[in-house]
C-alpha positions in Angstrom: 116.1 119.3 104.8 115.2 118.5 101.2 114.4 115.1 99.8 117.2 112.7 98.9 119.8 111.0 100.9 118.8 111.9 104.5 121.7 110.1 106.3 124.5 107.9 105.2 127.4 106.0 106.6 129.8 103.5 105.0 127.2 100.7 105.3 123.8 102.4 105.9 121.7 104.9 104.0 118.4 106.6 104.8 116.6 107.8 101.7 113.9 110.4 102.3 111.9 109.9 99.1 108.8 108.3 97.7 109.3 104.6 96.8 107.7 105.3 93.4 110.0 108.1 92.4 113.4 107.4 94.0 116.3 106.7 91.6 118.8 106.0 94.4 118.4 102.2 94.5 120.7 100.3 92.1 119.0 98.0 89.7 119.8 94.3 90.6 121.9 95.6 93.5 119.8 94.3 96.4 120.3 90.9 98.0 117.3 90.9 100.4 114.2 93.0 100.8 112.7 93.0 104.3 109.7 95.2 104.9 106.4 95.7 106.6 104.3 97.9 104.2 101.3 100.0 105.3 98.5 97.6 106.3 95.6 99.9 105.2 94.0 99.8 108.6 93.6 103.6 109.1 96.9 104.1 111.0 97.6 107.9 111.4 100.9 108.2 109.5 102.3 111.6 108.8 102.7 111.2 105.1 100.6 108.2 103.9 96.9 107.7 103.5 96.2 104.4 105.2 92.5 104.4 104.3 92.4 103.3 100.6 89.7 101.2 99.2 90.7 97.6 99.1 91.1 97.7 95.3 93.3 100.8 95.6 95.4 99.1 98.3 96.0 96.1 96.1 97.0 98.4 93.2 99.3 100.3 95.4 100.9 97.0 96.6 101.5 95.8 93.0 103.2 99.1 92.1 105.7 99.0 94.9 106.4 95.2 94.6 107.2 95.7 90.9 109.9 98.2 91.9 111.4 95.8 94.4 111.5 93.0 91.9 113.6 95.2 89.6 116.0 96.1 92.4 116.7 92.6 93.5 119.6 90.4 92.2 118.6 87.2 90.4 119.2 85.2 93.6 117.7 87.9 95.8 115.0 87.2 98.4 111.9 89.1 99.6 110.6 88.8 103.1 107.2 90.5 103.2 105.6 91.1 106.7 101.9 91.5 106.2 98.6 90.9 108.0 96.8 87.6 107.7 93.4 89.3 107.3 93.3 92.7 109.0 91.8 95.5 106.9 89.4 98.4 107.4 87.4 97.4 104.4 85.7 94.4 105.9 87.0 90.8 106.2 89.6 90.4 103.4 92.1 87.6 102.7 95.0 90.1 102.8 97.8 87.7 103.1 96.6 85.5 100.3 95.9 88.4 98.0 99.2 90.1 98.5 101.1 86.8 98.0 99.2 86.4 94.7 100.1 89.9 93.7 103.8 89.3 94.5 103.7 86.3 92.1 102.0 88.4 89.4 105.0 90.8 89.8 107.4 88.0 88.9 108.4 86.7 92.3 108.5 82.9 93.0 107.0 81.7 96.3 109.1 79.8 98.8 107.3 79.6 102.2 105.3 81.5 104.8 106.4 82.1 108.4 103.6 82.7 110.9 104.6 85.3 113.4 102.7 84.8 116.7 102.7 88.2 118.4 100.7 86.6 121.2 98.7 89.9 121.6 94.9 89.5 121.8 94.4 92.5 124.1 93.6 94.8 121.2 90.3 93.0 120.4 87.4 95.4 120.5 84.6 93.2 119.0 83.6 89.6 119.0 80.6 90.2 116.6 77.7 88.4 118.1 78.6 87.7 121.7 78.5 83.9 122.6 76.2 83.3 119.6 76.6 81.6 116.3 74.7 84.6 114.8 77.7 86.5 113.5 80.9 85.7 115.4 84.3 87.2 114.5 87.5 85.1 114.6 90.6 87.2 115.2 94.0 85.5 115.0 96.8 87.3 116.9 99.3 86.5 114.2 101.0 88.1 111.2 102.7 86.6 108.2 106.2 86.8 106.8 105.9 85.6 103.2 109.3 84.5 101.8 109.7 84.9 98.0 112.6 85.2 95.6 113.4 86.7 92.2 114.7 84.0 89.9 116.8 81.4 91.8 116.3 80.3 95.4 119.8 78.9 95.8 122.0 81.9 96.7 125.3 82.0 94.9 126.3 85.6 95.1 127.8 87.4 98.1 130.4 86.5 100.7 129.0 83.0 101.3 129.6 83.7 105.0 126.7 82.9 107.3 126.5 84.1 110.9 123.5 82.1 112.1 124.1 79.6 114.9 123.0 76.0 114.7 120.4 76.6 117.4 119.1 79.7 115.6 118.9 77.7 112.3 117.0 74.9 114.0 114.6 77.3 115.7 114.0 79.7 112.9 113.5 77.2 110.1 110.4 76.2 112.1 107.8 78.4 110.5 106.1 79.5 113.7 108.0 82.4 115.3 106.9 83.7 118.7 108.1 87.0 120.0 106.5 90.3 121.1 105.7 93.2 118.8 107.2 96.6 119.4 105.5 99.4 121.4 104.8 102.5 119.3 105.1 104.6 122.5 108.6 103.5 123.0 109.7 104.2 119.4 107.6 107.2 118.5 106.2 105.7 115.3 102.6 104.5 114.9 103.4 101.1 113.5 107.0 100.0 114.3 108.1 96.4 113.9 110.5 94.7 116.3 114.2 94.5 115.4 114.0 90.8 116.0 111.9 90.3 112.8 114.4 91.7 110.2 117.3 90.4 112.2 116.1 86.8 111.9 115.3 87.3 108.2 118.8 88.7 107.5 120.7 85.9 109.4 118.5 83.2 107.8 118.2 84.5 104.2 121.4 86.6 103.6 125.1 86.4 103.9 127.3 88.7 106.0 128.0 91.9 104.0 124.9 91.5 101.8 122.8 94.6 100.9 119.3 94.8 102.5 116.6 97.1 101.5 113.5 98.3 103.4 111.3 100.3 101.1 109.0 101.3 104.0 111.7 102.0 106.6 109.5 103.8 109.1 111.4 104.0 112.4 114.4 102.1 111.1 114.1 98.7 112.7 115.6 97.0 109.6 118.6 99.3 109.6 119.2 98.7 113.3 119.1 95.0 112.6 121.6 95.4 109.8 124.0 97.1 112.2 123.7 94.2 114.6 124.6 91.5 112.0 127.1 93.3 109.7 124.9 93.8 106.7 124.7 96.9 104.4 121.2 98.5 104.4 119.2 101.0 102.6 115.9 102.4 103.9 113.4 104.4 101.9 111.0 106.6 104.0 108.8 109.4 102.6 108.3 111.1 106.0 111.3 113.3 107.3 110.2 112.9 110.9 110.4 109.1 110.8 113.8 109.5 109.1 114.9 111.5 112.1 113.7 108.8 114.5 115.5 106.1 112.5 118.7 108.2 112.4 118.6 108.6 116.2 118.0 104.9 116.7 121.0 104.1 114.5 123.2 106.6 116.5 122.0 105.0 119.8 122.8 101.5 118.5 126.3 102.6 117.5 126.9 103.9 121.0 125.9 100.5 122.4 128.4 98.6 120.3 
């Protein structure tokens, strides 16, 4: 199957193209971007080099964030799921650096949600064991940086919210605790749980809004959009991951 629109329904579309070359996203047509970009930690993706130098990674990040900025409406929001400080190129302030780059691209900063995955079993090194010589501190958390284009107050869209009072109370607390997704269950090397984009959509968008995930991967954002009545576009360069996402969407539809 060639590059282009891989799969489409009335409310969802999977776009099998490179984020830097696609012309299928309408300018100023997106209400909310929710994404978890490559972390540059040497994950074995099919179609992306996850072993850039840190300077190259920051340059790559700036290029794709600029595109997202152009795609968003004036009152559009941007939920960026990124590591706090994980990187293959030594200890780096990844979260702080990517937040700064987003602001350089034109975004305004609103807040940061700390996602507590609660998973410390992946630790393989403590540096100097039980010694002040060279200890490593590893936090089992990731960030969801919340930014916006021009206006934080949202005036476009249906004005219809579907978040419950309890969800609003819980999720406006900037520490979210839920488990990550198992790559063995999804068949993708770095899936994120549907819970993450679902919370972002219900908290930061209206029913019927258009959501974009420029690094769609296994399709978690599109599955979340199905569950909360949003339109969604997913860009994914790898056709195999597009297949996985299409199957997950089909499975979700059968569960409704």
